C-alpha positions as CSV (number, residue, x, y, z in Angstrom):
1,X,3.2,-4.4,2.7
2,X,7.0,-0.2,0.9
3,X,4.8,2.1,-1.1
4,X,2.0,4.0,0.7
5,X,-1.5,2.8,0.8
6,X,-2.4,4.4,-2.7
7,X,0.3,2.5,-4.6
8,X,0.8,-1.2,-6.0
9,X,3.0,-3.6,-3.9
10,X,5.7,-5.4,-5.7
11,X,7.5,-8.4,-4.1
12,X,10.9,-7.2,-5.3
13,X,10.5,-4.3,-2.9
14,X,11.9,-4.7,0.4
15,X,9.5,-3.0,2.2
16,X,6.4,-4.8,0.7
17,X,3.7,-6.1,2.9
18,X,0.1,-6.9,3.0
19,X,-1.9,-3.3,2.6
20,X,-5.1,-2.2,1.3
21,X,-6.4,-2.0,-2.1
22,X,-4.5,0.3,-4.3
23,X,-6.9,2.4,-6.6
24,X,-9.5,4.6,-5.4
25,X,-12.5,2.9,-4.4
26,X,-14.9,2.2,-7.2
27,X,-18.3,1.1,-6.1
28,X,-19.9,-1.6,-7.8
29,X,-21.6,-5.0,-7.4
30,X,-18.8,-7.2,-6.2
31,X,-20.5,-10.1,-7.5
32,X,-20.3,-8.9,-11.1
33,X,-16.7,-8.1,-11.4
34,X,-16.0,-11.4,-13.1
35,X,-18.9,-11.4,-15.4
36,X,-18.6,-7.9,-16.8
37,X,-16.8,-4.7,-16.8
38,X,-17.2,-1.9,-14.2
39,X,-20.8,-0.8,-14.1
40,X,-20.7,2.5,-12.6
41,X,-23.3,2.0,-10.2
42,X,-22.7,3.4,-6.8
43,X,-24.3,0.1,-5.1
44,X,-26.7,-2.6,-5.7
45,X,-28.7,-5.0,-3.3
46,X,-26.5,-8.1,-2.7
47,X,-27.8,-11.6,-3.9
48,X,-25.3,-13.1,-1.3
49,X,-26.0,-14.3,1.9
50,X,-23.4,-13.3,4.7
51,X,-22.2,-16.5,6.2
52,X,-21.1,-15.6,9.8
53,X,-19.3,-18.8,10.1
54,X,-16.6,-18.0,7.7
55,X,-15.7,-15.1,9.7
56,X,-14.4,-14.0,13.0
57,X,-15.2,-11.0,14.8
58,X,-12.5,-8.5,15.4
59,X,-11.9,-5.1,16.9
60,X,-9.8,-2.1,16.2
61,X,-6.8,-1.9,18.1
62,X,-3.8,0.4,18.0
63,X,-3.4,2.7,14.8
64,X,0.0,4.0,14.5
65,X,2.2,6.0,12.2
66,X,5.0,4.3,10.6
67,X,6.6,7.1,9.2
68,X,5.8,10.5,7.4
69,X,3.8,8.5,4.6
70,X,2.5,5.2,5.9
71,X,0.7,4.0,8.9
72,X,-0.7,0.6,10.3
73,X,-4.0,-0.5,11.9
74,X,-3.8,-3.4,14.2
75,X,-6.9,-5.7,14.2
76,X,-7.3,-7.9,17.2
77,X,-9.2,-10.9,16.1
78,X,-11.6,-12.9,18.3
79,X,-10.2,-16.4,17.7
80,X,-8.7,-19.1,19.5
81,X,-5.3,-17.7,19.1
82,X,-6.4,-14.1,20.0
83,X,-4.6,-13.1,16.7
84,X,-3.8,-9.6,15.5
85,X,-3.8,-8.7,12.1
86,X,-1.8,-5.8,10.7
87,X,-3.1,-3.7,7.8
88,X,-0.5,-1.1,6.4
89,X,-2.3,1.9,5.1
90,X,-1.5,5.4,4.2
91,X,-0.5,8.1,6.8
92,X,-3.7,10.0,5.8
93,X,-6.0,7.0,6.5
94,X,-4.1,6.3,9.8
95,X,-4.8,9.8,10.7
96,X,-8.3,9.7,9.9
97,X,-8.9,6.8,12.1
98,X,-7.2,8.3,15.0
99,X,-9.5,11.5,14.4
100,X,-12.4,9.3,14.4
101,X,-11.3,7.8,17.8
102,X,-10.6,11.3,19.3
103,X,-7.1,10.6,19.6
104,X,-6.3,13.4,16.9
105,X,-7.7,16.5,16.0
106,X,-8.1,17.5,12.4
107,X,-8.7,21.2,11.3
108,X,-11.6,20.4,8.7
109,X,-14.0,17.2,8.0
110,X,-12.3,14.7,5.9
111,X,-13.5,12.2,3.2
112,X,-14.5,9.5,5.8
113,X,-16.4,12.2,7.8
114,X,-18.3,13.0,4.5
115,X,-19.1,9.4,4.1
116,X,-20.4,8.7,7.3
117,X,-22.8,11.9,7.2
118,X,-23.9,10.7,3.7
119,X,-24.9,7.4,5.0
120,X,-26.9,9.1,7.7
121,X,-28.5,11.7,5.5
122,X,-29.6,8.7,3.1
123,X,-31.1,7.2,6.1
124,X,-28.9,3.9,5.7
125,X,-27.3,2.0,8.6
126,X,-24.1,0.0,8.2
127,X,-24.7,-3.5,9.5
128,X,-20.9,-4.6,9.1
129,X,-17.6,-4.1,7.6
130,X,-15.7,-7.4,6.4
131,X,-12.3,-8.1,5.4
132,X,-13.0,-10.5,2.8
133,X,-9.8,-11.9,1.3
134,X,-6.1,-11.2,0.5
135,X,-5.1,-11.1,-3.3
136,X,-1.4,-10.9,-3.9
137,X,-0.5,-8.6,-1.0
138,X,-3.7,-6.5,-1.1
139,X,-6.4,-6.8,1.3
140,X,-10.2,-6.6,0.0
141,X,-13.0,-5.4,2.1
142,X,-16.8,-5.0,1.9
143,X,-19.2,-2.6,3.4
144,X,-22.6,-3.9,4.1
145,X,-25.6,-1.4,4.8
146,X,-29.5,-1.4,4.8
147,X,-31.9,1.4,4.7
148,X,-33.5,2.3,7.8
149,X,-36.2,4.5,9.2
150,X,-38.7,6.0,6.9
151,X,-36.4,4.8,3.9
152,X,-37.0,1.1,4.6
153,X,-39.3,-0.9,3.2
154,X,-40.4,-4.7,3.7
155,X,-38.3,-5.8,0.7
156,X,-35.2,-3.5,1.5
157,X,-35.0,-4.9,5.0
158,X,-34.2,-8.4,3.7
159,X,-31.5,-7.0,1.0
160,X,-28.3,-5.6,2.4
161,X,-26.4,-3.1,0.1
162,X,-22.7,-4.2,-0.4
163,X,-19.9,-1.9,-1.3
164,X,-16.6,-3.0,-2.5
165,X,-14.1,-0.9,-0.6
166,X,-10.6,-0.2,0.7
167,X,-10.1,-1.8,4.0
168,X,-8.9,1.4,5.3
169,X,-11.9,3.4,4.1
170,X,-14.4,0.8,5.1
171,X,-12.8,0.4,8.8
172,X,-12.7,4.3,9.2
173,X,-16.3,4.4,8.4
174,X,-17.1,1.6,10.7
175,X,-15.4,3.3,13.8
176,X,-17.6,6.4,12.9
177,X,-20.7,4.7,12.7
178,X,-20.0,1.9,15.5
179,X,-20.3,-1.0,12.9
180,X,-19.0,-4.5,13.8
181,X,-15.9,-5.6,12.2
182,X,-15.2,-9.1,10.7
183,X,-12.1,-11.0,9.0
184,X,-12.5,-13.8,7.0
185,X,-11.2,-17.1,8.9
186,X,-8.9,-17.8,6.1
187,X,-7.4,-14.4,6.0
188,X,-6.8,-14.6,9.7
189,X,-5.3,-18.1,9.4
190,X,-2.9,-17.2,6.7
191,X,-1.8,-13.7,7.9
192,X,-2.8,-13.2,11.6
193,X,-0.1,-14.0,14.3
194,X,-0.5,-14.6,18.1
195,X,-0.7,-11.4,20.0
196,X,1.8,-12.8,22.5
197,X,4.0,-16.0,22.1
198,X,7.6,-17.2,22.5
199,X,10.3,-14.8,21.5
200,X,12.4,-15.9,18.4
201,X,15.8,-17.2,19.0
202,X,18.7,-14.7,18.5
203,X,20.5,-14.4,15.4
204,X,24.1,-14.2,15.2
205,X,23.8,-11.8,12.2
206,X,23.6,-8.0,12.3
207,X,20.4,-6.3,11.5
208,X,22.2,-4.7,8.4
209,X,23.1,-8.5,7.3
210,X,19.6,-9.6,7.8
211,X,18.1,-6.6,6.0
212,X,20.8,-7.3,3.2
213,X,19.9,-10.9,2.9
214,X,16.2,-10.5,3.0
215,X,16.3,-8.0,0.2
216,X,18.4,-10.7,-1.9
217,X,16.1,-13.6,-1.3
218,X,13.1,-11.1,-2.0
219,X,14.6,-10.5,-5.6
220,X,15.0,-14.1,-6.2
221,X,11.2,-14.9,-5.4
222,X,9.6,-15.9,-8.7
223,X,5.7,-15.1,-8.6
224,X,4.0,-18.5,-9.2
225,X,0.9,-16.7,-10.6
226,X,2.6,-14.7,-13.5
227,X,1.6,-16.9,-16.3
228,X,-2.1,-16.8,-14.8
229,X,-2.0,-13.3,-14.3
230,X,-1.2,-12.9,-18.0
231,X,-4.0,-15.2,-18.8
232,X,-6.4,-13.3,-16.8
233,X,-5.7,-9.8,-18.5
234,X,-6.2,-11.4,-21.8
235,X,-9.5,-13.0,-20.9
236,X,-10.8,-9.4,-19.5
237,X,-9.8,-7.8,-22.7
238,X,-11.4,-10.6,-24.7
239,X,-14.5,-10.1,-22.6
240,X,-14.4,-13.9,-21.3
241,X,-15.5,-13.1,-18.0
242,X,-16.4,-16.7,-17.1
243,X,-12.6,-17.8,-17.8
244,X,-11.4,-14.5,-15.9
245,X,-13.5,-15.5,-12.9
246,X,-11.8,-18.9,-12.8
247,X,-8.4,-17.4,-13.2
248,X,-9.1,-15.0,-10.4
249,X,-9.8,-18.0,-8.2
250,X,-6.6,-19.9,-9.3
251,X,-4.4,-16.9,-8.6
252,X,-5.9,-16.1,-5.2
253,X,-5.6,-19.7,-4.1
254,X,-2.1,-19.8,-5.4
255,X,-0.9,-16.9,-3.1
256,X,-3.0,-18.5,-0.4
257,X,-1.3,-22.0,-0.5
258,X,2.1,-21.0,-2.0
259,X,4.7,-21.3,0.9
260,X,7.0,-19.0,-0.7
261,X,4.4,-16.2,-0.8
262,X,3.5,-16.7,2.8
263,X,7.0,-16.5,4.0
264,X,7.7,-13.6,1.6
265,X,4.7,-11.5,3.1
266,X,5.9,-12.4,6.8
267,X,9.5,-11.7,6.1
268,X,8.8,-8.4,4.9
269,X,6.2,-7.4,7.6
270,X,8.7,-8.4,10.1
271,X,11.3,-6.1,8.6
272,X,9.1,-3.3,8.4
273,X,8.3,-3.7,12.4
274,X,12.0,-4.2,13.0
275,X,11.5,-7.8,14.2
276,X,14.8,-8.7,12.6
277,X,15.4,-12.3,14.2
278,X,11.7,-13.2,13.2
279,X,12.5,-11.9,9.4
280,X,15.5,-14.0,9.4
281,X,13.4,-17.0,10.2
282,X,10.9,-16.4,7.5
283,X,14.0,-15.4,5.2
284,X,15.2,-19.0,6.1
285,X,11.8,-20.7,5.2
286,X,11.7,-18.7,1.7
287,X,15.1,-20.2,0.8
288,X,14.0,-23.5,1.6
289,X,11.0,-23.1,-0.4
290,X,13.1,-21.7,-3.3
291,X,15.5,-24.7,-3.3
292,X,12.9,-27.2,-3.1
293,X,11.3,-25.9,-6.1
294,X,14.6,-25.5,-7.9
295,X,15.4,-29.0,-7.4
296,X,12.0,-30.3,-8.5
297,X,12.4,-28.0,-11.7
298,X,15.7,-29.7,-12.3
299,X,13.9,-33.1,-12.9
300,X,11.1,-31.8,-14.9
301,X,8.4,-31.1,-12.0
302,X,6.7,-28.0,-11.4
303,X,4.8,-28.4,-8.0
304,X,2.4,-25.3,-9.0
305,X,1.4,-27.1,-12.2
306,X,1.0,-30.3,-10.8
307,X,-1.4,-28.9,-8.0
308,X,-3.4,-27.2,-10.7
309,X,-3.5,-30.5,-13.0
310,X,-4.7,-32.5,-10.0
311,X,-7.5,-30.0,-9.4
312,X,-8.4,-30.0,-13.0
313,X,-8.9,-33.8,-13.0
314,X,-10.8,-33.7,-9.8
315,X,-13.4,-31.3,-11.3
316,X,-13.7,-33.5,-14.4
317,X,-14.9,-36.4,-12.3
C-alpha cells in the first residue's frame, strides 16, 4: 500500500497498502498547513515540543525490492510486542536506502546523498526522524534538525527546524547521518504486527480463490470519509482553514478507528507479501464489518455518523 511510491493509493486496487506520501516533498511549516496554503518556505523553527512519550524508538531492518518498480522497508519497533512496520516504497527509494547501508553500489550520488551533504554544508544536525501518522493509507513523516557548530546561536539551539517529508526520504537521510528514528505509538498500534507469532490456520481455498475473493471484497468497501473529504476540499477552496483542520482530524480518526479500513489495509498488505491465509482472515473480518454496517443502515442507523454526533455533543458540553 499497488502503485509505486510516487502515486496515490486507492482502496479499490488489489495491491493497495500503506505507503509513503505520494507527491514530491514540499517543505513548509507542518503546523501551518491547516490554517493557510503552502508557504513555499523551505523550513521554519517549530513551535511544537516533541513528546517522546508519544513515540516508540525504531531501527531500520531489512530493505527489500518487491518487484521492478517497488520496494519495502521493514522498521523494527522497540515496543512491548517487538513489532515490525512495513512501509512500501518505490524501487529507487529502496535502492537508495540499500546504497546508504553499503548493500548496493550506485554509479552516481543521488538526491538523498545530496540532501545529507547539504545539511552538512549548512552546518545543521539531524536530531531525529519521526513517522507521525497514517492518513488514509499514506504514512507521513517529519525530519527535525538544529544548527550546529559556528552556525548555532543560543536561541537556535532551543528551536528545532521541522521538515514535512515522505518517510522514504526522511529514513534515507536518517541512515546517512545516523539520526534516531521514531514511530508514533498510535501508528505502531494500528499498523505494526509482531515480528513472530502463531501461524494462521490453513485455508481450504486455493491462493487464486483467496486473491479473487479479496479483490471482490475490496471493491465493495465504501470509504467512510468520502463526504468529509469533499467538505475538506470545499473548505480549503473557500479558505476556511479552521474548518479544514477539524475535518482533517475527523478523516484521520475515521481511518484509524474504522474496523473495515484497518482490515482492508491489513488484507492487502498480506496479499502483497504472499501471506494468503492471513489475507483470508482479514477478508473475512472486512466482510463481517460490511455486513454489520449493511444491517445497521437497513434500520436507519449509521455507526460512523453516530460516533461523530456523540463527539460533537461531548465537545459542546
